[in-house]
C-alpha positions in Angstrom: 0.0 0.0 0.0 1.7 3.2 -1.2 1.1 6.7 0.2 -0.5 7.4 -3.2 -3.3 4.9 -2.2 -3.5 6.1 1.4 -4.1 9.7 0.4 -6.9 8.6 -1.8 -8.5 6.3 0.8 -8.2 9.0 3.5 -10.4 11.3 1.4 -13.2 8.8 1.6 -12.8 7.9 5.3 -14.3 10.6 7.6 -12.7 9.2 10.8 -9.3 7.6 10.3 -5.8 7.6 11.8 -2.5 7.7 9.9 0.2 5.4 11.5 3.8 5.9 10.4 6.9 4.0 11.5 9.1 7.0 12.3 11.9 5.0 13.9 13.1 1.4 13.2 16.1 -0.3 14.7 17.2 -3.8 14.3 15.1 -6.4 12.4 11.7 -5.3 11.3 9.1 -6.3 8.7 8.8 -2.9 7.0 11.2 -0.1 6.6 11.3 3.2 8.4 8.9 5.7 6.9 6.1 3.3 5.9 2.6 4.3 6.8 -0.9 2.7 7.0 -4.4 3.9 7.7 -6.7 2.7 10.5 -10.4 3.6 10.6 -12.7 3.9 13.6 -14.8 1.0 12.4 -11.9 -1.4 12.3 -10.7 -1.3 8.6 -6.9 -1.3 8.0 -5.2 -0.2 4.8 -1.6 -1.1 4.4 0.7 -2.6 7.1 3.6 -1.8 9.3 4.2 -5.4 10.6 3.1 -8.9 9.5 0.0 -8.3 11.7 1.4 -8.5 15.2 1.3 -4.7 15.9 -1.8 -3.7 14.1 -4.3 -4.9 16.7 -2.7 -2.7 19.4 -2.6 0.2 17.0 -6.2 -0.3 16.2 -7.0 -0.2 19.9 -5.6 3.3 20.1 -7.6 4.7 17.2 -10.7 5.8 19.2 -8.7 7.7 21.7 -6.6 9.4 19.0 -9.8 10.4 17.1 -11.7 11.6 20.2 -8.9 13.7 21.6 -7.7 14.8 18.1 -4.2 14.4 19.5 -1.2 12.5 18.2 0.4 9.6 20.0 3.7 7.8 20.0 3.6 4.0 20.4 6.8 2.0 21.0 7.2 -1.7 20.3 10.5 -2.9 21.6 11.2 -6.6 20.8 14.9 -6.5 21.4 15.3 -7.6 25.1 16.8 -11.1 25.0 15.1 -12.2 28.2 11.6 -11.4 26.9 11.2 -14.7 25.1 7.4 -14.8 24.9 7.1 -11.3 23.4 9.9 -12.0 21.0 8.4 -15.2 19.8 5.0 -13.6 19.4 6.3 -10.8 17.3 9.1 -12.8 15.6 11.1 -9.7 14.6 13.4 -8.6 17.4 13.7 -4.9 16.6 12.5 -1.6 17.8 9.6 0.2 16.1 8.3 3.6 17.1 4.9 4.4 15.5 3.4 7.9 15.2 -0.4 7.9 15.1 -2.0 11.1 13.7 -5.7 11.8 13.5 -6.6 12.6 9.9 -8.4 15.9 10.3 -7.8 19.6 9.9 -4.5 20.5 8.4 -3.3 16.9 7.9 -6.4 16.0 6.0 -6.1 18.9 3.6 -2.3 18.2 3.3 -3.0 14.6 2.2 -5.6 15.7 -0.3 -3.1 18.1 -1.9 -0.4 15.4 -1.9 -2.7 13.0 -3.7 -3.4 15.6 -6.4 0.4 16.1 -6.7 1.1 12.3 -6.9 -1.7 11.8 -9.4 0.0 14.4 -11.7 3.2 12.3 -11.7 5.1 14.6 -9.4 7.0 13.5 -6.3 6.2 15.0 -2.9 7.9 15.7 0.4 5.9 15.8 3.7 7.7 17.6 6.5 6.7 17.3 10.2 8.3 19.8 12.6 7.8 19.0 16.3 7.5 21.9 18.6 7.4 22.6 22.4 9.1 19.4 23.6 7.2 17.2 21.1 3.8 18.3 22.1 2.9 20.2 18.9 3.7 19.5 15.2 3.6 21.6 12.1 2.9 20.1 8.7 4.3 21.3 5.4 4.6 19.7 2.0 6.1 20.5 -1.4 6.6 19.1 -4.9 10.1 17.7 -5.4 12.1 16.7 -8.4 11.9 13.0 -9.4 15.7 12.7 -8.8 15.1 13.5 -5.1 12.9 10.4 -4.5 13.0 6.6 -4.6 10.2 4.1 -5.0 9.9 3.5 -1.3 9.2 6.1 1.4 12.3 7.7 2.9 12.3 9.4 6.3 15.0 12.1 6.6 15.9 13.9 9.8 16.8 17.5 9.3 18.3 17.7 12.7 19.9 14.5 14.1 20.2 14.0 17.8 22.9 12.0 19.3 21.1 9.4 21.5 23.8 7.9 23.7 22.9 5.2 26.2 21.7 6.7 29.6 19.8 5.1 32.4 18.1 8.0 34.1 15.9 9.4 31.3 17.6 12.8 31.6 17.8 13.4 27.8 15.9 16.5 26.8 14.9 17.3 23.2 17.2 19.4 21.2 15.8 22.8 20.7 17.3 24.0 17.5 16.4 26.5 14.9 14.7 25.3 11.8 17.0 24.8 8.9 14.6 26.2 6.3 12.2 29.1 6.1 8.6 27.9 6.3 5.2 29.2 5.4 2.3 29.6 7.8 0.8 26.3 9.0 -1.6 25.2 11.7 -0.7 23.0 14.6 -2.1 19.8 16.0 -1.2 18.7 19.5 0.7 15.5 20.3 0.4 13.5 23.4 2.1 10.3 24.6 -0.6 8.1 26.2 -0.4 4.7 27.9 -0.5 1.5 25.9 -3.6 -0.7 25.6 -4.2 -2.4 29.0 -4.7 -5.8 27.4 -1.1 -5.8 26.1 1.0 -5.1 29.2 4.4 -5.8 27.6 4.3 -2.5 25.6 6.1 0.4 27.2 6.3 4.0 26.0 9.4 5.0 28.0 12.2 2.4 27.7 14.5 1.8 30.6 17.5 2.4 28.3 17.7 4.8 25.4 19.0 2.7 22.6 22.3 3.4 20.8 23.0 2.9 17.1 26.4 2.0 15.9 27.1 5.4 14.5 25.0 7.5 16.9 22.7 8.8 14.1 18.9 8.5 13.7 18.8 7.0 10.3 20.9 6.0 7.3 19.0 8.5 5.2 20.3 12.0 6.0 19.5 15.2 4.2 22.3 17.5 3.1 21.8 19.8 6.1 21.9 17.1 8.7 24.1 17.8 11.7 25.6 15.8 14.5 25.7 17.1 18.1 28.2 16.1 20.8 27.1 15.2 24.3 27.9 18.7 25.5 25.3 20.1 23.1 22.5 18.1 24.6 20.6 19.8 27.4 19.3 17.9 30.4 16.5 18.4 32.9 14.8 16.6 35.7 11.7 15.6 33.8 11.3 12.5 31.7 11.6 13.6 28.1 8.6 13.2 25.8 11.1 12.0 23.2 13.1 9.2 24.8 13.9 7.7 21.4 16.1 10.6 20.3 13.9 11.6 17.4 15.0 14.7 15.4 13.0 17.9 15.7 12.1 17.7 12.0 11.3 14.7 9.8 10.7 14.8 6.1 9.1 11.8 4.3 9.8 11.7 0.6 7.2 9.9 -1.7 7.5 9.1 -5.4 4.4 8.7 -7.6 3.4 5.2 -8.6 5.4 4.1 -11.6 3.2 3.6 -14.7 2.9 0.2 -16.3 1.6 0.3 -19.9 0.5 -3.1 -21.2 -0.1 -3.3 -24.9 -2.7 -6.0 -25.4 -5.9 -6.9 -23.6 -6.0 -10.7 -24.0 -7.0 -13.1 -21.2 -3.3 -13.6 -20.2 -3.1 -9.8 -19.5 -5.7 -9.9 -16.8 -3.6 -11.6 -14.1 -0.6 -9.4 -15.1 -2.6 -6.3 -14.6 -4.0 -7.5 -11.3 -0.7 -8.5 -9.8 1.2 -5.4 -11.1 -1.4 -3.1 -9.4 -0.9 -5.0 -6.1 2.8 -4.5 -6.5 2.4 -0.8 -6.6 2.1 0.1 -10.3 -0.4 2.4 -11.9 -1.6 0.1 -14.7 -2.7 1.2 -18.2 -4.1 -1.4 -20.6 -4.1 -0.4 -24.3 -5.6 -2.3 -27.2 -7.3 -1.6 -30.5 -10.0 -4.3 -29.8 -12.8 -2.6 -27.9 -14.4 -5.8 -27.0 -11.4 -6.8 -25.0 -10.3 -3.5 -23.5 -13.2 -3.0 -21.1 -13.6 -2.0 -17.5 -15.4 -5.4 -16.8 -12.2 -7.2 -17.7 -9.8 -4.7 -16.1 -11.8 -3.0 -13.3 -8.8 -1.2 -11.7 -6.8 -0.2 -14.8 -6.8 2.8 -17.0 -7.9 1.9 -20.5 -6.8 3.3 -23.8 -8.4 2.0 -27.1 -6.7 2.5 -30.4 -4.0 1.4 -32.8 -0.3 2.2 -31.9 -0.2 5.4 -34.0 -3.4 6.6 -32.2 -2.5 5.7 -28.6 1.2 6.7 -28.5 0.5 10.5 -28.5 -2.1 9.9 -25.7 0.2 7.8 -23.6 3.1 10.3 -23.8 5.7 7.7 -22.7 8.3 9.1 -20.4 11.5 7.9 -18.7 9.7 6.5 -15.6 7.3 4.3 -17.5 7.3 0.5 -17.8 6.0 -1.1 -21.0 5.0 -4.7 -21.8 4.0 -6.0 -25.3 1.5 -8.7 -24.9 -0.8 -8.3 -27.9 0.6 -11.4 -29.7 0.1 -9.4 -32.9 3.4 -9.1 -34.8 2.6 -6.1 -37.1 1.1 -4.0 -34.4 4.0 -4.6 -32.0 6.5 -3.9 -34.7 4.7 -0.6 -35.4 4.9 0.4 -31.7 8.6 -0.5 -31.4 9.4 1.8 -34.3 7.6 4.6 -32.4 9.6 3.8 -29.3 13.0 4.2 -30.9 13.5 7.8 -29.7 11.5 7.5 -26.5 12.8 7.3 -22.9 11.4 4.6 -20.6 12.5 2.5 -17.7 11.5 -1.0 -18.8 10.4 -2.8 -22.0 9.2 -6.3 -21.7 8.3 -8.4 -24.8 6.2 -11.5 -24.5 7.2 -14.4 -26.7 10.2 -16.5 -27.6 13.7 -15.1 -28.2 13.3 -16.0 -31.9 10.1 -13.9 -32.2 11.7 -11.0 -30.4 14.7 -11.1 -32.7 12.4 -10.8 -35.7 10.5 -7.9 -34.1 13.7 -6.0 -33.5 15.3 -6.9 -36.9 16.5 -3.7 -38.6 15.6 -1.4 -35.8 18.1 0.9 -34.0 19.1 -0.5 -30.6 16.4 -0.2 -28.0 17.1 0.3 -24.3 16.1 -1.7 -21.2 14.6 -4.7 -23.1 13.5 -7.7 -21.1 12.8 -10.6 -23.5 11.4 -13.1 -22.9 9.6 -11.0 -20.3 9.5 -12.3 -16.7 11.9 -13.9 -14.3 13.2 -17.4 -15.3 11.3 -19.4 -12.7 10.1 -22.2 -14.9 6.5 -20.7 -15.0 3.8 -22.4 -17.1 0.4 -21.0 -17.9 -1.0 -17.4 -17.6 -1.1 -17.2 -13.7 2.4 -18.4 -13.2 3.8 -16.3 -16.0 2.0 -13.3 -14.5 3.8 -14.0 -11.2 7.2 -14.1 -13.0 6.4 -10.8 -14.8 5.3 -9.1 -11.6 8.4 -10.3 -9.8 10.7 -8.9 -12.6 8.9 -5.6 -12.5 9.4 -5.4 -8.7 13.1 -6.3 -9.1 13.6 -3.6 -11.7 11.6 -1.0 -9.7 14.0 -1.6 -6.8 17.0 -2.2 -9.0 17.6 -5.6 -7.5 18.9 -8.7 -9.2 16.5 -11.5 -8.3 18.1 -14.2 -10.5 19.3 -17.3 -8.7 22.6 -19.0 -9.5 20.7 -21.9 -11.1 18.8 -19.5 -13.4 22.0 -17.6 -14.3 23.5 -20.9 -15.3 20.6 -21.5 -17.6 19.3 -24.6 -15.9 15.7 -23.3 -15.5 13.5 -22.7 -18.5 12.3 -19.2 -19.0 8.7 -18.3 -18.1 7.4 -17.7 -21.6 10.1 -18.9 -23.9 8.0 -20.2 -26.8 4.8 -19.3 -24.9 1.7 -19.0 -27.0 -1.5 -17.6 -25.5 -4.9 -19.0 -26.4 -6.7 -15.8 -25.2 -5.6 -13.4 -27.9 
C-alpha cells in the first residue's frame, strides 16, 4: 500500500488515523517511513508489521480520534530475556509508530499530496515537532523526481545523538529550523499509555538505545548535523522524546510508476491485477474494444486505439514500464518503431527469443529490453507467467537482481520462452 493509495483512501474515510513507523532499529518487517491507515470501524489499509502490531494500533484509534491528539507507540522486541514477546512478534527490533488523526491540516495536506502524486510529481511531507514534542507543524512541497525513490524515505533534518543513559535525563534538542517555512496550523501531540490488554508494551524504555554510528537514520539530508554530548541539554523531567527523534522529519514519496500493457487478452488480466498489487499504476491499451473493457480490467486505466493513435495519448516518459502482450506481430513492430526515440524504464516483450529477434530486426538499438519477459522461474500458464512478470517488475523497480545462480547458469527454462496464449 503506497502513500499514493493512502491519500486517496483518507479522502473517503471521515474518521481515520495515519500510522507511520518513524523509527526502526534492528530487524523489522517494514522499513522506516512506511505508513498505514486505520479507521474507527476497524478497517486497515496497508501494514507496518506482519499483523502483530496492528491490533494494538487499532485499539488506540478511538482515543486518537476523540482527543484529536497524536500519540507515539513503542514496540521494543529487542530484550533477549523477553522470550514470549519476541516469539509472538518474531522480529526482534524496535519500532516507534506515530499515530495522527486525519483531520484539519493533515487531511487537507493529504488531499493536496494526492493531487500532486496523481499528476506524476513527487512530494515531500515535513513534520516539525515543537514545544518538547507536544505540537507538530505540517508542510509539503513538490520535489524533483531525482530526489525520491520508489519506497518512502524518512529524513531527519536535525539528528540528535542518543547515547545510552539510564536515568531518562535526555531532553529534546531545541534547534532553529533549517529552512524558512510558510504559515501552517498546529495539532497537539500526546504520549498516552498503551492498551491495557497488552502489558508488555512500554512507551518509555529503561534504556535509550544506541546505534552503531550515533545517528537516527541511514537517510540523512544534506543539512543534517551531529551534536556532541555537550550540546544536549538535560533536565529533571522525563523527556517526551526518549527515542532521540529529530525535531524535523521529512518523508519523501514518489508517484506510482506507470505500467503500460499493450494488449488486452486473457493472459493480461492476471498481469494487470498482480502489477497493481505490486504498486504500479496500470494502463491497458488495445485496438480491440471488446477486450479493452472495465469489466475485464476494473482497476486499470484503459486506452483504445492502434499504436499510431494511442502513443501520443500515452506520452511515454523515462519513468514508464511497458510490456508488449498483444501477440500481434505487425502492431507490436509498429509500436517498437515509435519507441526508438523514447525514454522509458523497462520494455518487456512476450514471446520467444526468436520472435523478439524478428520484431527488432533492422531497428536501432532499444534500451532496457527484457525478453522473454518475466523472471526465469520455470513458470507455465497465464497465472504463473504473470507472477514471473510481476516479480521482474518489482526487481527492476527496486533495481535488485533476483536471478538465482541456477537461473543464471541456464538450468531453468524461461517463463514464456515459446509461450503462445490462447486468449488473444
